[in-house]
C-alpha positions as CSV (number, residue, x, y, z in Angstrom):
1,X,-10.7,-16.7,-50.9
2,X,-7.2,-17.6,-51.9
3,X,-6.4,-14.2,-53.6
4,X,-4.5,-12.8,-50.6
5,X,-0.9,-13.4,-49.5
6,X,0.0,-12.8,-45.8
7,X,3.2,-13.4,-43.9
8,X,3.5,-14.3,-40.2
9,X,6.6,-12.2,-39.7
10,X,7.7,-8.7,-40.8
11,X,10.5,-8.5,-43.4
12,X,9.3,-11.6,-45.4
13,X,8.8,-11.1,-49.1
14,X,7.5,-13.1,-52.1
15,X,9.2,-12.9,-55.5
16,X,8.4,-14.4,-58.9
17,X,12.1,-15.2,-59.6
18,X,11.6,-19.0,-59.7
19,X,8.7,-18.8,-62.1
20,X,9.4,-15.6,-64.1
21,X,13.0,-16.5,-65.1
22,X,12.0,-19.9,-66.5
23,X,9.0,-18.3,-68.3
24,X,11.3,-15.6,-69.8
25,X,13.9,-18.1,-70.9
26,X,11.2,-20.3,-72.5
27,X,9.7,-17.3,-74.4
28,X,13.1,-16.0,-75.5
29,X,14.0,-19.4,-76.9
30,X,10.7,-19.7,-78.7
31,X,11.2,-16.3,-80.2
32,X,14.7,-17.2,-81.4
33,X,13.5,-20.4,-83.0
34,X,10.6,-18.6,-84.6
35,X,13.0,-16.0,-86.1
36,X,15.1,-18.9,-87.5
37,X,18.1,-18.7,-85.1
38,X,19.6,-22.2,-85.1
39,X,22.3,-21.8,-82.5
40,X,21.8,-20.0,-79.2
41,X,22.1,-20.0,-75.4
42,X,19.6,-18.1,-73.3
43,X,20.8,-17.7,-69.6
44,X,18.2,-16.0,-67.5
45,X,19.9,-16.0,-64.1
46,X,20.6,-19.7,-64.1
47,X,17.5,-20.8,-66.1
48,X,19.3,-21.9,-69.3
49,X,17.9,-22.9,-72.7
50,X,20.2,-24.0,-75.5
51,X,19.9,-25.1,-79.1
52,X,22.3,-26.1,-81.8
53,X,26.0,-25.9,-81.0
54,X,28.2,-23.3,-79.3
55,X,30.0,-22.2,-82.4
56,X,27.4,-22.9,-85.1
57,X,29.4,-25.9,-86.3
58,X,30.0,-29.3,-84.5
59,X,31.3,-28.1,-81.1
60,X,28.8,-29.0,-78.4
61,X,27.8,-26.8,-75.5
62,X,29.8,-27.3,-72.4
63,X,28.1,-26.8,-69.1
64,X,30.0,-27.0,-65.8
65,X,29.9,-26.1,-62.2
66,X,32.6,-23.8,-61.1
67,X,34.8,-24.7,-58.1
68,X,33.3,-22.8,-55.1
69,X,36.9,-21.9,-54.1
70,X,37.3,-20.0,-57.4
71,X,40.5,-22.0,-58.3
72,X,39.5,-22.4,-61.9
73,X,38.5,-26.0,-61.6
74,X,35.2,-27.2,-63.2
75,X,34.2,-30.6,-61.8
């Protein structure tokens, strides 16, 4: 009937991480907006929502990917 979840192998699991984190980030951002917060960043394990600027002035948000070798470079 489509209400059951079954796995073919033992040790397999299902999580809601992919859906839940995005939903949580969206709801948190909505709450902040509703409460009048103009500048924020919500990071729910990689699901990111931003609004305004990083310091509440004119400085934009900077998003980067860290060098996998952890050498401090952000390409």
